[in-house]
C-alpha positions in Angstrom: 51.5 -12.0 47.5 50.1 -9.0 45.9 50.5 -10.2 42.4 48.8 -13.5 43.2 45.7 -11.4 44.6 45.6 -9.2 41.7 45.6 -12.1 39.4 42.8 -13.7 41.5 40.6 -10.5 41.3 41.1 -10.5 37.3 39.9 -14.0 37.2 36.9 -13.1 39.4 36.0 -10.4 37.3 36.0 -12.7 34.2 33.7 -14.9 36.2 31.4 -11.9 37.0 31.5 -10.9 33.2 30.2 -14.5 32.3 27.3 -14.3 34.8 26.5 -11.0 33.5 26.5 -12.1 30.1 24.1 -15.0 31.0 21.8 -12.7 32.6 21.8 -10.0 29.8 21.0 -12.8 27.1 18.0 -13.6 29.0 19.3 -17.3 29.8 17.5 -17.8 33.0 16.6 -21.6 33.3 16.7 -23.1 36.9 20.0 -24.9 36.2 21.8 -21.7 35.0 20.4 -19.6 37.9 21.7 -22.2 40.4 25.1 -22.3 38.8 25.4 -18.5 38.7 24.3 -18.3 42.4 26.7 -20.8 43.3 29.6 -18.8 41.5 28.3 -15.6 43.0 28.6 -17.3 46.7 32.1 -18.2 45.7 33.0 -14.8 44.6 31.6 -13.2 47.8 33.7 -15.5 50.0 37.0 -15.0 48.2 36.5 -11.2 47.8 35.5 -11.2 51.4 38.7 -12.7 52.5 41.0 -10.4 50.5 39.2 -7.4 51.7 39.6 -8.4 55.4 43.3 -9.5 54.8 44.1 -6.0 53.3 42.2 -4.3 56.0 44.1 -6.3 58.5 47.5 -5.4 56.7 46.6 -1.6 56.5 45.9 -1.5 60.3 49.2 -3.3 60.9 51.2 -0.9 58.8 49.5 2.1 60.5 50.7 1.0 63.9 54.1 -0.1 62.7 54.7 3.3 60.6 53.8 5.4 63.6 56.4 3.6 65.9 59.2 3.8 63.2 61.8 6.7 62.9 63.5 7.4 59.8 65.7 10.0 61.0 69.4 10.1 59.6 72.0 11.6 57.4 71.4 9.3 54.5 69.0 9.1 51.5 68.5 5.4 52.4 66.2 6.4 55.2 64.0 8.3 53.1 64.0 5.4 50.7 62.9 3.0 53.4 60.2 5.3 54.6 58.9 5.8 50.9 59.2 2.0 50.5 56.9 1.0 53.5 54.5 3.9 52.7 53.9 2.7 49.2 53.4 -0.6 50.3 50.6 0.3 52.7 49.1 2.3 49.5 49.1 -0.7 47.5 47.4 -2.9 50.3 44.7 0.1 50.4 44.2 -0.1 46.6 43.8 -3.7 46.6 41.3 -3.6 49.6 38.9 -1.0 48.1 39.0 -2.9 44.6 38.1 -6.1 46.2 35.1 -4.3 47.8 34.3 -3.0 44.5 34.3 -6.6 42.8 32.2 -7.8 45.7 29.7 -5.0 44.9 29.4 -5.6 41.4 28.9 -9.2 42.2 26.2 -8.4 44.8 24.6 -6.1 42.2 24.2 -9.1 39.6 22.8 -11.3 42.5 20.1 -8.6 43.0 18.9 -9.5 39.4 18.1 -12.9 40.4 14.9 -13.0 42.1 14.6 -13.9 45.9 18.0 -12.4 46.9 17.2 -9.1 48.0 17.7 -9.8 51.8 21.0 -11.5 51.1 22.3 -8.6 48.9 21.1 -6.1 51.6 23.2 -8.0 54.2 26.2 -7.9 51.8 26.0 -4.2 51.0 25.8 -3.5 54.9 28.9 -5.6 55.5 30.6 -3.7 52.5 29.7 -0.3 54.1 31.3 -1.4 57.4 34.5 -2.3 55.7 34.6 0.9 53.6 34.1 3.0 56.8 37.1 1.1 58.3 39.1 1.5 55.1 38.5 5.2 55.2 39.3 5.5 58.6 42.8 3.8 58.2 43.4 6.1 55.3 42.8 9.0 57.6 45.1 7.9 60.1 47.9 6.8 57.8 48.5 9.7 55.3 49.5 12.4 57.9 51.8 10.3 59.5 53.4 9.1 56.2 53.8 12.8 55.1 55.3 13.8 58.5 57.7 10.8 58.4 58.8 11.7 54.9 59.2 15.5 55.1 60.3 15.9 58.9 62.0 12.6 60.4 64.4 12.5 57.5 65.7 16.1 58.4 66.1 15.8 62.0 70.0 15.7 62.1 71.2 18.1 59.5 69.5 20.6 56.9 70.1 18.0 54.2 67.8 19.4 51.6 70.9 21.3 50.5 73.0 18.0 49.7 72.3 16.8 46.1 74.2 13.4 46.2 72.1 11.5 48.5 69.9 10.0 45.8 72.4 10.2 43.0 72.3 12.0 39.7 72.5 15.3 41.5 68.9 15.2 42.7 68.4 17.0 46.0 66.4 15.5 48.8 63.6 17.8 48.5 62.9 16.7 45.0 63.0 13.0 46.0 60.5 13.8 48.8 58.1 15.6 46.4 58.2 12.5 43.9 57.6 10.2 47.0 54.6 12.3 48.1 53.1 13.0 44.8 53.2 9.4 43.7 51.6 8.1 46.9 49.1 11.1 46.9 48.0 10.1 43.3 47.5 6.4 44.3 45.4 7.6 47.5 43.3 9.9 45.3 42.6 7.3 42.7 41.5 4.8 45.5 39.5 7.5 47.3 37.6 8.2 44.0 36.5 4.4 43.9 35.6 4.5 47.5 33.3 7.7 47.0 31.7 6.0 44.0 31.2 2.7 46.0 29.5 4.5 48.9 27.1 6.3 46.3 26.3 3.0 44.5 25.6 1.1 47.7 23.2 3.9 48.8 21.3 3.8 45.6 21.1 -0.3 45.6 20.1 -0.1 49.3 17.2 2.5 48.3 16.4 0.2 45.4 16.0 -3.1 47.5 13.6 -1.1 49.8 11.2 0.4 47.2 7.8 -1.0 47.5 7.5 -1.7 43.6 9.5 -4.4 42.0 13.0 -3.7 40.6 13.3 -6.5 38.2 13.2 -5.2 34.6 14.8 -2.0 35.9 17.8 -3.0 38.1 21.1 -2.6 36.5 24.5 -4.2 37.4 27.8 -2.3 36.9 30.6 -4.2 35.3 34.0 -3.2 34.1 36.6 -4.5 31.7 40.2 -4.0 33.2 43.6 -3.9 31.7 46.8 -5.7 32.8 47.5 -3.0 35.3 44.2 -3.2 36.8 42.8 0.2 35.3 39.2 0.5 34.1 39.1 0.6 30.5 35.2 0.1 30.0 32.2 0.4 32.0 29.1 -1.8 31.0 25.5 -1.8 32.4 23.5 -5.0 32.5 19.7 -4.7 32.5 17.7 -6.8 34.7 15.8 -9.6 33.4 
């Protein structure tokens, strides 16, 4: 499921890139604008569905994780805790990246005359979804860290046992690797979250400026590699 949705986002990015190129090359006849708006409408719907789906999965995982115990005298318990925690991290990553793509699409829509109110409504919705996303992050990670560190050590002082994960690797080292990996992913997603919040505020102010924004507005677009990492940031000037 997650792999399919990553592919979908990649496909949407290509659609957004095509629209941005059209706007940047000053192709603005009525037929092209209509086609661009129809594509942006489709992008908005698809990204909205993805965002809501992954926010729902995040919420379910928070509740599920709080109720589970991973106590026991085996490294398998730690592995299961890590597996479920990292699944949540992946959901959170996809949710915030879907919001990012939707924001990029909204920024392009703003460059087409007559779309200010629609874009403002979209940005308000994105702000609401980002607030929900951030709250779930705050709820999940303290619980996740507690499960990895404390629940798995409730029966015996098994930090000293080096055979649980094989290769002579002690449990403390395994815990550290699990937590460091999850925290790195969390921090990467949080950076995007903060960038999005700031960018949305800028766009809202831009919409509410009394002077015309056409000719000065810019839409942010990115190129992504196969691992969905940003490789290039582009800005498209409004027409």
